[in-house]
NUKE-279748 format. One record per residue (C-alpha): residue in three letters; residue number from 1; x, y, z. Coordinates in pm, whole numbers. Layout:
N
<site type="Ala" seq="NUM" u="X" v="Y" w="Z"/>
...
This chain:
383
<site type="Met" seq="1" u="-14366" v="11075" w="-2485"/>
<site type="Ala" seq="2" u="-14642" v="11008" w="-2730"/>
<site type="Glu" seq="3" u="-14692" v="11218" w="-3037"/>
<site type="Phe" seq="4" u="-14989" v="11441" w="-2962"/>
<site type="Gly" seq="5" u="-15268" v="11514" w="-3203"/>
<site type="Leu" seq="6" u="-15363" v="11849" w="-3340"/>
<site type="Arg" seq="7" u="-15637" v="12042" w="-3157"/>
<site type="Val" seq="8" u="-15843" v="12265" w="-3383"/>
<site type="Arg" seq="9" u="-16164" v="12464" w="-3357"/>
<site type="Leu" seq="10" u="-16349" v="12532" w="-3683"/>
<site type="Thr" seq="11" u="-16670" v="12730" w="-3712"/>
<site type="Trp" seq="12" u="-16934" v="12741" w="-3983"/>
<site type="Ser" seq="13" u="-17125" v="13049" w="-4085"/>
<site type="Pro" seq="14" u="-17417" v="13073" w="-4327"/>
<site type="Ser" seq="15" u="-17300" v="13422" w="-4428"/>
<site type="Leu" seq="16" u="-17042" v="13275" w="-4671"/>
<site type="Val" seq="17" u="-16762" v="13513" w="-4575"/>
<site type="Glu" seq="18" u="-16401" v="13428" w="-4657"/>
<site type="Pro" seq="19" u="-16117" v="13489" w="-4406"/>
<site type="Thr" seq="20" u="-16027" v="13808" w="-4591"/>
<site type="Gly" seq="21" u="-16373" v="13945" w="-4519"/>
<site type="Ser" seq="22" u="-16481" v="13946" w="-4883"/>
<site type="Thr" seq="23" u="-16808" v="13784" w="-4976"/>
<site type="Val" seq="24" u="-16785" v="13452" w="-5157"/>
<site type="Asp" seq="25" u="-16897" v="13457" w="-5519"/>
<site type="Pro" seq="26" u="-17255" v="13317" w="-5513"/>
<site type="Gly" seq="27" u="-17160" v="13103" w="-5810"/>
<site type="Arg" seq="28" u="-16923" v="12908" w="-5584"/>
<site type="Ala" seq="29" u="-17184" v="12837" w="-5317"/>
<site type="Leu" seq="30" u="-17322" v="12484" w="-5295"/>
<site type="Gly" seq="31" u="-17680" v="12404" w="-5202"/>
<site type="Leu" seq="32" u="-17767" v="12136" w="-4948"/>
<site type="Gly" seq="33" u="-17856" v="11886" w="-5219"/>
<site type="Glu" seq="34" u="-17552" v="11942" w="-5439"/>
<site type="Ile" seq="35" u="-17250" v="11713" w="-5446"/>
<site type="His" seq="36" u="-16977" v="11840" w="-5218"/>
<site type="Leu" seq="37" u="-16768" v="11531" w="-5138"/>
<site type="Ile" seq="38" u="-16658" v="11201" w="-5290"/>
<site type="Asn" seq="39" u="-16476" v="10960" w="-5060"/>
<site type="Gly" seq="40" u="-16353" v="10604" w="-5084"/>
<site type="Thr" seq="41" u="-16499" v="10291" w="-4929"/>
<site type="Ser" seq="42" u="-16486" v="9916" w="-4970"/>
<site type="Gly" seq="43" u="-16867" v="9913" w="-4973"/>
<site type="Thr" seq="44" u="-17051" v="9586" w="-4914"/>
<site type="Thr" seq="45" u="-16850" v="9379" w="-5160"/>
<site type="Gly" seq="46" u="-16492" v="9460" w="-5057"/>
<site type="Met" seq="47" u="-16398" v="9634" w="-5382"/>
<site type="Pro" seq="48" u="-16293" v="10002" w="-5364"/>
<site type="Lys" seq="49" u="-16565" v="10247" w="-5467"/>
<site type="Cys" seq="50" u="-16629" v="10621" w="-5455"/>
<site type="Val" seq="51" u="-16928" v="10735" w="-5246"/>
<site type="Val" seq="52" u="-17106" v="11054" w="-5351"/>
<site type="His" seq="53" u="-17225" v="11289" w="-5074"/>
<site type="Asn" seq="54" u="-17430" v="11604" w="-5052"/>
<site type="Gln" seq="55" u="-17430" v="11841" w="-4754"/>
<site type="Asn" seq="56" u="-17788" v="11768" w="-4657"/>
<site type="Arg" seq="57" u="-17707" v="11418" w="-4534"/>
<site type="Trp" seq="58" u="-17436" v="11546" w="-4301"/>
<site type="Phe" seq="59" u="-17643" v="11834" w="-4166"/>
<site type="Tyr" seq="60" u="-17914" v="11579" w="-4092"/>
<site type="Tyr" seq="61" u="-17661" v="11341" w="-3935"/>
<site type="His" seq="62" u="-17535" v="11628" w="-3720"/>
<site type="Leu" seq="63" u="-17885" v="11688" w="-3582"/>
<site type="Leu" seq="64" u="-17917" v="11316" w="-3498"/>
<site type="Ala" seq="65" u="-17578" v="11320" w="-3325"/>
<site type="Met" seq="66" u="-17655" v="11634" w="-3125"/>
<site type="Glu" seq="67" u="-17966" v="11478" w="-2978"/>
<site type="Ala" seq="68" u="-17811" v="11135" w="-2923"/>
<site type="Gly" seq="69" u="-17498" v="11261" w="-2747"/>
<site type="Ala" seq="70" u="-17639" v="11579" w="-2588"/>
<site type="Phe" seq="71" u="-17340" v="11772" w="-2723"/>
<site type="Thr" seq="72" u="-17257" v="12132" w="-2628"/>
<site type="Pro" seq="73" u="-16987" v="12379" w="-2744"/>
<site type="Asp" seq="74" u="-16797" v="12292" w="-2424"/>
<site type="Asp" seq="75" u="-16731" v="11937" w="-2548"/>
<site type="Val" seq="76" u="-16385" v="11844" w="-2674"/>
<site type="Phe" seq="77" u="-16383" v="11574" w="-2944"/>
<site type="Leu" seq="78" u="-16113" v="11318" w="-3019"/>
<site type="Thr" seq="79" u="-16152" v="11132" w="-3347"/>
<site type="Val" seq="80" u="-15918" v="10839" w="-3411"/>
<site type="Ile" seq="81" u="-16084" v="10717" w="-3732"/>
<site type="Pro" seq="82" u="-15893" v="10800" w="-4053"/>
<site type="Ala" seq="83" u="-16023" v="11118" w="-4218"/>
<site type="Pro" seq="84" u="-16147" v="10961" w="-4549"/>
<site type="Tyr" seq="85" u="-16407" v="10745" w="-4372"/>
<site type="Gly" seq="86" u="-16772" v="10838" w="-4328"/>
<site type="Phe" seq="87" u="-16750" v="10793" w="-3950"/>
<site type="Ala" seq="88" u="-16481" v="11061" w="-3943"/>
<site type="Gln" seq="89" u="-16688" v="11304" w="-4149"/>
<site type="Trp" seq="90" u="-16935" v="11392" w="-3875"/>
<site type="Thr" seq="91" u="-16706" v="11327" w="-3577"/>
<site type="Ala" seq="92" u="-16410" v="11536" w="-3697"/>
<site type="Asn" seq="93" u="-16560" v="11769" w="-3955"/>
<site type="Phe" seq="94" u="-16931" v="11843" w="-3944"/>
<site type="Thr" seq="95" u="-17048" v="11826" w="-3584"/>
<site type="Pro" seq="96" u="-16750" v="11996" w="-3414"/>
<site type="Thr" seq="97" u="-16752" v="12267" w="-3682"/>
<site type="Leu" seq="98" u="-17126" v="12334" w="-3666"/>
<site type="Leu" seq="99" u="-17111" v="12322" w="-3287"/>
<site type="Gly" seq="100" u="-16804" v="12544" w="-3261"/>
<site type="Ala" seq="101" u="-16634" v="12283" w="-3042"/>
<site type="Pro" seq="102" u="-16263" v="12189" w="-3057"/>
<site type="Thr" seq="103" u="-16163" v="11854" w="-3203"/>
<site type="Val" seq="104" u="-15835" v="11667" w="-3171"/>
<site type="Val" seq="105" u="-15711" v="11451" w="-3456"/>
<site type="Met" seq="106" u="-15421" v="11206" w="-3443"/>
<site type="Pro" seq="107" u="-15171" v="11157" w="-3727"/>
<site type="Arg" seq="108" u="-15164" v="10783" w="-3649"/>
<site type="Phe" seq="109" u="-15356" v="10582" w="-3390"/>
<site type="Ser" seq="110" u="-15197" v="10405" w="-3099"/>
<site type="Ala" seq="111" u="-15375" v="10312" w="-2778"/>
<site type="Glu" seq="112" u="-15112" v="10472" w="-2557"/>
<site type="Ala" seq="113" u="-15111" v="10801" w="-2749"/>
<site type="Ala" seq="114" u="-15492" v="10817" w="-2746"/>
<site type="Leu" seq="115" u="-15504" v="10767" w="-2369"/>
<site type="Glu" seq="116" u="-15238" v="11033" w="-2321"/>
<site type="Ile" seq="117" u="-15434" v="11277" w="-2536"/>
<site type="Ile" seq="118" u="-15756" v="11214" w="-2343"/>
<site type="Glu" seq="119" u="-15578" v="11307" w="-2022"/>
<site type="Lys" seq="120" u="-15384" v="11607" w="-2158"/>
<site type="Glu" seq="121" u="-15664" v="11764" w="-2367"/>
<site type="Lys" seq="122" u="-15946" v="11668" w="-2126"/>
<site type="Ile" seq="123" u="-16140" v="11497" w="-2404"/>
<site type="Thr" seq="124" u="-16513" v="11461" w="-2338"/>
<site type="Val" seq="125" u="-16620" v="11274" w="-2655"/>
<site type="Ile" seq="126" u="-16408" v="11006" w="-2823"/>
<site type="Cys" seq="127" u="-16503" v="10852" w="-3157"/>
<site type="Cys" seq="128" u="-16351" v="10517" w="-3255"/>
<site type="Val" seq="129" u="-16425" v="10169" w="-3386"/>
<site type="Ser" seq="130" u="-16459" v="9877" w="-3144"/>
<site type="Thr" seq="131" u="-16111" v="9744" w="-3216"/>
<site type="Gln" seq="132" u="-15958" v="10074" w="-3110"/>
<site type="Phe" seq="133" u="-16137" v="10107" w="-2776"/>
<site type="Ile" seq="134" u="-16054" v="9743" w="-2695"/>
<site type="Met" seq="135" u="-15687" v="9820" w="-2767"/>
<site type="Met" seq="136" u="-15710" v="10111" w="-2523"/>
<site type="Leu" seq="137" u="-15864" v="9885" w="-2258"/>
<site type="Asn" seq="138" u="-15584" v="9633" w="-2312"/>
<site type="Ser" seq="139" u="-15311" v="9895" w="-2265"/>
<site type="Pro" seq="140" u="-15151" v="9914" w="-1916"/>
<site type="Asp" seq="141" u="-15182" v="10292" w="-1947"/>
<site type="Val" seq="142" u="-15560" v="10270" w="-1898"/>
<site type="Leu" seq="143" u="-15488" v="10209" w="-1528"/>
<site type="Thr" seq="144" u="-15268" v="10518" w="-1483"/>
<site type="Arg" seq="145" u="-15422" v="10785" w="-1706"/>
<site type="Asp" seq="146" u="-15685" v="11028" w="-1578"/>
<site type="Leu" seq="147" u="-15982" v="10960" w="-1807"/>
<site type="Thr" seq="148" u="-16250" v="11124" w="-1592"/>
<site type="Ser" seq="149" u="-16312" v="11402" w="-1846"/>
<site type="Leu" seq="150" u="-16475" v="11150" w="-2082"/>
<site type="Arg" seq="151" u="-16853" v="11150" w="-2080"/>
<site type="Cys" seq="152" u="-16929" v="10948" w="-2394"/>
<site type="Met" seq="153" u="-16771" v="10732" w="-2661"/>
<site type="Phe" seq="154" u="-16923" v="10691" w="-3004"/>
<site type="Thr" seq="155" u="-16831" v="10363" w="-3168"/>
<site type="Gly" seq="156" u="-16959" v="10145" w="-3450"/>
<site type="Gly" seq="157" u="-16849" v="10010" w="-3784"/>
<site type="Glu" seq="158" u="-16846" v="9656" w="-3642"/>
<site type="Ala" seq="159" u="-17019" v="9462" w="-3367"/>
<site type="Val" seq="160" u="-16986" v="9620" w="-3023"/>
<site type="Pro" seq="161" u="-16891" v="9346" w="-2770"/>
<site type="Phe" seq="162" u="-17103" v="9384" w="-2456"/>
<site type="Glu" seq="163" u="-16843" v="9274" w="-2199"/>
<site type="Arg" seq="164" u="-16569" v="9506" w="-2325"/>
<site type="Ala" seq="165" u="-16805" v="9800" w="-2375"/>
<site type="Ala" seq="166" u="-16932" v="9758" w="-2019"/>
<site type="Glu" seq="167" u="-16571" v="9744" w="-1899"/>
<site type="Phe" seq="168" u="-16499" v="10072" w="-2080"/>
<site type="Glu" seq="169" u="-16793" v="10234" w="-1904"/>
<site type="Arg" seq="170" u="-16677" v="10107" w="-1563"/>
<site type="Arg" seq="171" u="-16321" v="10227" w="-1612"/>
<site type="Thr" seq="172" u="-16400" v="10571" w="-1753"/>
<site type="Gly" seq="173" u="-16751" v="10660" w="-1640"/>
<site type="Ala" seq="174" u="-16833" v="10744" w="-2002"/>
<site type="Gln" seq="175" u="-17142" v="10618" w="-2180"/>
<site type="Val" seq="176" u="-17086" v="10400" w="-2488"/>
<site type="Leu" seq="177" u="-17309" v="10518" w="-2775"/>
<site type="Gln" seq="178" u="-17335" v="10417" w="-3139"/>
<site type="Phe" seq="179" u="-17498" v="10474" w="-3474"/>
<site type="Phe" seq="180" u="-17576" v="10176" w="-3694"/>
<site type="Gly" seq="181" u="-17523" v="10231" w="-4064"/>
<site type="Ser" seq="182" u="-17249" v="10264" w="-4320"/>
<site type="Asn" seq="183" u="-17068" v="10522" w="-4528"/>
<site type="Glu" seq="184" u="-17334" v="10466" w="-4792"/>
<site type="Thr" seq="185" u="-17651" v="10446" w="-4582"/>
<site type="Gly" seq="186" u="-17571" v="10683" w="-4301"/>
<site type="Ala" seq="187" u="-17763" v="10610" w="-3980"/>
<site type="Leu" seq="188" u="-18048" v="10361" w="-3957"/>
<site type="Ser" seq="189" u="-18059" v="10351" w="-3576"/>
<site type="Arg" seq="190" u="-17884" v="10507" w="-3278"/>
<site type="Thr" seq="191" u="-17843" v="10478" w="-2905"/>
<site type="Arg" seq="192" u="-17877" v="10787" w="-2686"/>
<site type="Thr" seq="193" u="-17760" v="10909" w="-2348"/>
<site type="Thr" seq="194" u="-18115" v="10855" w="-2222"/>
<site type="Asp" seq="195" u="-18114" v="10484" w="-2311"/>
<site type="Ser" seq="196" u="-18063" v="10216" w="-2046"/>
<site type="Ile" seq="197" u="-17727" v="10039" w="-2036"/>
<site type="Asp" seq="198" u="-17893" v="9725" w="-2171"/>
<site type="Ala" seq="199" u="-18033" v="9914" w="-2471"/>
<site type="Arg" seq="200" u="-17704" v="10095" w="-2531"/>
<site type="Leu" seq="201" u="-17478" v="9790" w="-2517"/>
<site type="Arg" seq="202" u="-17700" v="9504" w="-2631"/>
<site type="Thr" seq="203" u="-17871" v="9678" w="-2925"/>
<site type="Ala" seq="204" u="-17778" v="9918" w="-3203"/>
<site type="Gly" seq="205" u="-18043" v="10158" w="-3078"/>
<site type="Ala" seq="206" u="-18387" v="10272" w="-3180"/>
<site type="Val" seq="207" u="-18467" v="10276" w="-3551"/>
<site type="Ile" seq="208" u="-18473" v="10630" w="-3693"/>
<site type="Glu" seq="209" u="-18823" v="10676" w="-3829"/>
<site type="Ala" seq="210" u="-18727" v="10910" w="-4112"/>
<site type="Met" seq="211" u="-18488" v="10648" w="-4251"/>
<site type="Arg" seq="212" u="-18779" v="10411" w="-4331"/>
<site type="Val" seq="213" u="-18585" v="10099" w="-4234"/>
<site type="Arg" seq="214" u="-18687" v="9766" w="-4387"/>
<site type="Leu" seq="215" u="-18561" v="9409" w="-4351"/>
<site type="Phe" seq="216" u="-18533" v="9173" w="-4649"/>
<site type="Asp" seq="217" u="-18504" v="8794" w="-4647"/>
<site type="Glu" seq="218" u="-18258" v="8611" w="-4876"/>
<site type="Asp" seq="219" u="-18516" v="8588" w="-5154"/>
<site type="Gly" seq="220" u="-18606" v="8958" w="-5128"/>
<site type="Thr" seq="221" u="-18920" v="8907" w="-4919"/>
<site type="Asp" seq="222" u="-18995" v="9199" w="-4687"/>
<site type="Val" seq="223" u="-18979" v="9060" w="-4331"/>
<site type="Thr" seq="224" u="-18998" v="9396" w="-4153"/>
<site type="Ser" seq="225" u="-19341" v="9327" w="-4002"/>
<site type="Val" seq="226" u="-19214" v="9019" w="-3817"/>
<site type="Gly" seq="227" u="-18894" v="9186" w="-3704"/>
<site type="Gly" seq="228" u="-18662" v="8984" w="-3928"/>
<site type="Pro" seq="229" u="-18402" v="8856" w="-3931"/>
<site type="Gly" seq="230" u="-18320" v="9008" w="-4266"/>
<site type="Gln" seq="231" u="-18081" v="9235" w="-4448"/>
<site type="Ala" seq="232" u="-18141" v="9593" w="-4334"/>
<site type="Ala" seq="233" u="-18218" v="9855" w="-4598"/>
<site type="Cys" seq="234" u="-18329" v="10215" w="-4587"/>
<site type="Ser" seq="235" u="-18444" v="10516" w="-4786"/>
<site type="Gly" seq="236" u="-18410" v="10848" w="-4606"/>
<site type="Pro" seq="237" u="-18223" v="11177" w="-4562"/>
<site type="Ala" seq="238" u="-17900" v="11027" w="-4424"/>
<site type="Thr" seq="239" u="-17823" v="10817" w="-4734"/>
<site type="Cys" seq="240" u="-17556" v="10901" w="-4990"/>
<site type="Leu" seq="241" u="-17629" v="10955" w="-5358"/>
<site type="Gly" seq="242" u="-17476" v="10621" w="-5458"/>
<site type="Tyr" seq="243" u="-17140" v="10528" w="-5609"/>
<site type="Phe" seq="244" u="-16970" v="10754" w="-5859"/>
<site type="Asn" seq="245" u="-16975" v="10628" w="-6217"/>
<site type="Asp" seq="246" u="-17027" v="10263" w="-6110"/>
<site type="Ala" seq="247" u="-17357" v="10129" w="-6239"/>
<site type="Glu" seq="248" u="-17272" v="9768" w="-6150"/>
<site type="Ala" seq="249" u="-17194" v="9855" w="-5787"/>
<site type="Asn" seq="250" u="-17507" v="10070" w="-5760"/>
<site type="Glu" seq="251" u="-17715" v="9779" w="-5885"/>
<site type="Arg" seq="252" u="-17589" v="9574" w="-5590"/>
<site type="Leu" seq="253" u="-17629" v="9864" w="-5347"/>
<site type="Phe" seq="254" u="-17998" v="9927" w="-5422"/>
<site type="Thr" seq="255" u="-18301" v="9701" w="-5446"/>
<site type="Ser" seq="256" u="-18496" v="9719" w="-5770"/>
<site type="Asp" seq="257" u="-18742" v="9963" w="-5610"/>
<site type="Gly" seq="258" u="-18476" v="10195" w="-5467"/>
<site type="Trp" seq="259" u="-18399" v="10080" w="-5112"/>
<site type="Met" seq="260" u="-18032" v="10106" w="-5014"/>
<site type="Leu" seq="261" u="-17890" v="9780" w="-4871"/>
<site type="Thr" seq="262" u="-17651" v="9763" w="-4576"/>
<site type="Gly" seq="263" u="-17508" v="9411" w="-4611"/>
<site type="Asp" seq="264" u="-17596" v="9353" w="-4242"/>
<site type="Ile" seq="265" u="-17843" v="9095" w="-4113"/>
<site type="Cys" seq="266" u="-18060" v="9254" w="-3842"/>
<site type="Thr" seq="267" u="-18366" v="9214" w="-3626"/>
<site type="Val" seq="268" u="-18599" v="9483" w="-3487"/>
<site type="Asp" seq="269" u="-18790" v="9415" w="-3165"/>
<site type="Gly" seq="270" u="-19137" v="9528" w="-3063"/>
<site type="Asp" seq="271" u="-19000" v="9847" w="-2908"/>
<site type="Gly" seq="272" u="-18828" v="9945" w="-3233"/>
<site type="Tyr" seq="273" u="-18471" v="9860" w="-3123"/>
<site type="Leu" seq="274" u="-18244" v="9716" w="-3388"/>
<site type="Arg" seq="275" u="-17991" v="9440" w="-3331"/>
<site type="Val" seq="276" u="-17716" v="9346" w="-3576"/>
<site type="Val" seq="277" u="-17697" v="8969" w="-3612"/>
<site type="Asp" seq="278" u="-17393" v="8976" w="-3838"/>
<site type="Arg" seq="279" u="-17248" v="9094" w="-4165"/>
<site type="Lys" seq="280" u="-17411" v="8907" w="-4452"/>
<site type="Ser" seq="281" u="-17060" v="8804" w="-4557"/>
<site type="Asp" seq="282" u="-16943" v="8721" w="-4204"/>
<site type="Phe" seq="283" u="-17145" v="8413" w="-4119"/>
<site type="Ile" seq="284" u="-16965" v="8084" w="-4069"/>
<site type="Ile" seq="285" u="-17178" v="7820" w="-4239"/>
<site type="Arg" seq="286" u="-17112" v="7499" w="-4046"/>
<site type="Gly" seq="287" u="-17299" v="7198" w="-4181"/>
<site type="Gly" seq="288" u="-17570" v="7424" w="-4323"/>
<site type="Lys" seq="289" u="-17615" v="7621" w="-3998"/>
<site type="Asn" seq="290" u="-17533" v="7993" w="-3994"/>
<site type="Val" seq="291" u="-17301" v="8074" w="-3704"/>
<site type="Ser" seq="292" u="-17263" v="8446" w="-3626"/>
<site type="Ala" seq="293" u="-16896" v="8544" w="-3607"/>
<site type="Ala" seq="294" u="-16992" v="8847" w="-3399"/>
<site type="Ala" seq="295" u="-17173" v="8629" w="-3145"/>
<site type="Val" seq="296" u="-16872" v="8396" w="-3119"/>
<site type="Glu" seq="297" u="-16641" v="8694" w="-3064"/>
<site type="Asp" seq="298" u="-16867" v="8840" w="-2797"/>
<site type="Gln" seq="299" u="-16861" v="8517" w="-2595"/>
<site type="Val" seq="300" u="-16495" v="8428" w="-2646"/>
<site type="Gly" seq="301" u="-16398" v="8787" w="-2562"/>
<site type="Ser" seq="302" u="-16550" v="8741" w="-2215"/>
<site type="His" seq="303" u="-16274" v="8495" w="-2116"/>
<site type="Pro" seq="304" u="-16039" v="8671" w="-1868"/>
<site type="Ala" seq="305" u="-15728" v="8572" w="-2066"/>
<site type="Val" seq="306" u="-15854" v="8706" w="-2401"/>
<site type="Ala" seq="307" u="-15745" v="9057" w="-2497"/>
<site type="Met" seq="308" u="-15877" v="9056" w="-2855"/>
<site type="Val" seq="309" u="-16050" v="8798" w="-3074"/>
<site type="Ala" seq="310" u="-16163" v="8750" w="-3432"/>
<site type="Ala" seq="311" u="-16375" v="8456" w="-3548"/>
<site type="Val" seq="312" u="-16353" v="8336" w="-3908"/>
<site type="Ala" seq="313" u="-16451" v="8033" w="-4113"/>
<site type="Met" seq="314" u="-16192" v="7765" w="-4178"/>
<site type="Pro" seq="315" u="-16247" v="7525" w="-4466"/>
<site type="Asp" seq="316" u="-16360" v="7172" w="-4374"/>
<site type="Pro" seq="317" u="-16419" v="6875" w="-4607"/>
<site type="Val" seq="318" u="-16717" v="6745" w="-4404"/>
<site type="Tyr" seq="319" u="-16898" v="7049" w="-4265"/>
<site type="Gly" seq="320" u="-16789" v="7295" w="-4533"/>
<site type="Glu" seq="321" u="-16672" v="7543" w="-4269"/>
<site type="Arg" seq="322" u="-16580" v="7528" w="-3902"/>
<site type="Val" seq="323" u="-16528" v="7802" w="-3643"/>
<site type="Cys" seq="324" u="-16174" v="7924" w="-3589"/>
<site type="Val" seq="325" u="-16080" v="8204" w="-3350"/>
<site type="Phe" seq="326" u="-15763" v="8412" w="-3363"/>
<site type="Val" seq="327" u="-15690" v="8524" w="-3007"/>
<site type="Val" seq="328" u="-15451" v="8786" w="-2870"/>
<site type="Pro" seq="329" u="-15393" v="8681" w="-2505"/>
<site type="Arg" seq="330" u="-15369" v="8936" w="-2227"/>
<site type="Ala" seq="331" u="-15015" v="9016" w="-2109"/>
<site type="Gly" seq="332" u="-14865" v="8730" w="-1911"/>
<site type="Met" seq="333" u="-15161" v="8499" w="-1977"/>
<site type="Thr" seq="334" u="-15249" v="8226" w="-2221"/>
<site type="Val" seq="335" u="-15553" v="8017" w="-2313"/>
<site type="Asp" seq="336" u="-15606" v="7692" w="-2500"/>
<site type="Leu" seq="337" u="-15906" v="7546" w="-2678"/>
<site type="Glu" seq="338" u="-16018" v="7324" w="-2390"/>
<site type="Ala" seq="339" u="-16004" v="7609" w="-2136"/>
<site type="Leu" seq="340" u="-16198" v="7830" w="-2375"/>
<site type="Arg" seq="341" u="-16465" v="7565" w="-2426"/>
<site type="Glu" seq="342" u="-16499" v="7509" w="-2053"/>
<site type="His" seq="343" u="-16553" v="7884" w="-2009"/>
<site type="Leu" seq="344" u="-16824" v="7884" w="-2277"/>
<site type="Arg" seq="345" u="-16988" v="7576" w="-2125"/>
<site type="Ala" seq="346" u="-17008" v="7755" w="-1789"/>
<site type="Arg" seq="347" u="-17172" v="8054" w="-1957"/>
<site type="Gly" seq="348" u="-17436" v="7829" w="-2115"/>
<site type="Val" seq="349" u="-17323" v="7897" w="-2472"/>
<site type="Ser" seq="350" u="-17459" v="7650" w="-2727"/>
<site type="Pro" seq="351" u="-17188" v="7399" w="-2835"/>
<site type="Glu" seq="352" u="-17282" v="7463" w="-3199"/>
<site type="Thr" seq="353" u="-17105" v="7799" w="-3175"/>
<site type="Trp" seq="354" u="-16796" v="7687" w="-2983"/>
<site type="Pro" seq="355" u="-16462" v="7742" w="-3159"/>
<site type="Glu" seq="356" u="-16309" v="7429" w="-3306"/>
<site type="Arg" seq="357" u="-15963" v="7575" w="-3354"/>
<site type="Ile" seq="358" u="-15772" v="7849" w="-3177"/>
<site type="Glu" seq="359" u="-15475" v="8042" w="-3314"/>
<site type="Leu" seq="360" u="-15280" v="8248" w="-3061"/>
<site type="Val" seq="361" u="-15130" v="8560" w="-3219"/>
<site type="Asp" seq="362" u="-14945" v="8868" w="-3098"/>
<site type="Asp" seq="363" u="-15180" v="9103" w="-3281"/>
<site type="Leu" seq="364" u="-15469" v="9106" w="-3528"/>
<site type="Pro" seq="365" u="-15422" v="9256" w="-3876"/>
<site type="Arg" seq="366" u="-15623" v="9573" w="-3927"/>
<site type="Gly" seq="367" u="-15735" v="9763" w="-4232"/>
<site type="Ser" seq="368" u="-15684" v="10134" w="-4284"/>
<site type="Gly" seq="369" u="-16013" v="10210" w="-4106"/>
<site type="Gly" seq="370" u="-15900" v="10037" w="-3786"/>
<site type="Lys" seq="371" u="-16125" v="9731" w="-3814"/>
<site type="Val" seq="372" u="-15989" v="9375" w="-3810"/>
<site type="Ala" seq="373" u="-15887" v="9257" w="-4159"/>
<site type="Lys" seq="374" u="-16063" v="8920" w="-4159"/>
<site type="Ala" seq="375" u="-15979" v="8850" w="-4521"/>
<site type="Glu" seq="376" u="-15614" v="8830" w="-4417"/>
<site type="Leu" seq="377" u="-15700" v="8582" w="-4140"/>
<site type="Arg" seq="378" u="-15896" v="8364" w="-4383"/>
<site type="Arg" seq="379" u="-15597" v="8362" w="-4618"/>
<site type="Arg" seq="380" u="-15377" v="8240" w="-4336"/>
<site type="Leu" seq="381" u="-15605" v="7940" w="-4282"/>
<site type="Gln" seq="382" u="-15588" v="7850" w="-4649"/>
<site type="Ser" seq="383" u="-15209" v="7868" w="-4676"/>
């Protein structure tokens, strides 16, 4: 029997009344623009930092989420992201509390326990990173658990693979939704229940006008008007206040004229829908050509024998870097490099992005936030 999470229902009241019934000292009350939270993040450079938040950004984020997911007090949330992360702030704290809806939190994530909780607690909204929902899809329990209560899944934090997201929708009937942004920037774009499946699963959603999203080329040139590609930046009500007591990190986080950088290379189409090309730090530069690790993973992940995949750069004396994929095979199946290449050839994938090395592993290392720890995979290739 899996260890179940804790189901809680918190409510927020503007009357500032304590449980005892006594009125809170006005001197203890915080305004919307005042600092109320500092949490940790690796930021865009991988070094630990402390992000400074005020309440206004999370109230604003809540309003965006309510519209995107069409939430009601009858929804039951399950959040499997660790509490210190920004993603967990609105999914486990702000939105359920402001909505008066119950939320279930797990002491430690496992795919089997999460599926059991969905069935037992009749979860309607699950919030997780892509790695976690793929692990649930890979679990044999996904075939036996009653998941019909689910109506939407919010994911993000890393590229959302189309094939696996579509599979999640087919198996559960739930819509896959996402916000694009970071702990620092908040939301730059979002998908909504009213979006088509193509918009929901092949884009990161419509740009949020109030966030004043811009795209910057490598040399700092604004390429927003041509739709990029460029590093996405923003300046709007969902952003944090910067890093606590870290001038050097803040200098990297902001442009000289005050736009907050995401570290993600994006495009925006004529209809205002944003697509994430890759992390700025997650390109594989093969012979001077930028190969998107996310694009490689999306295609390799479509092979029927592949349960999970991570693409990273491996050092090469001629090309500088080549494409290596770490693959977790599905139970009872295996795949080799030639079979994988034949699959990609049949799908019409450009040979420039084909893997040149495959490492079969039992599992992929993950960081505390649930995402794949690619730095660990790169270290393995160098050892």
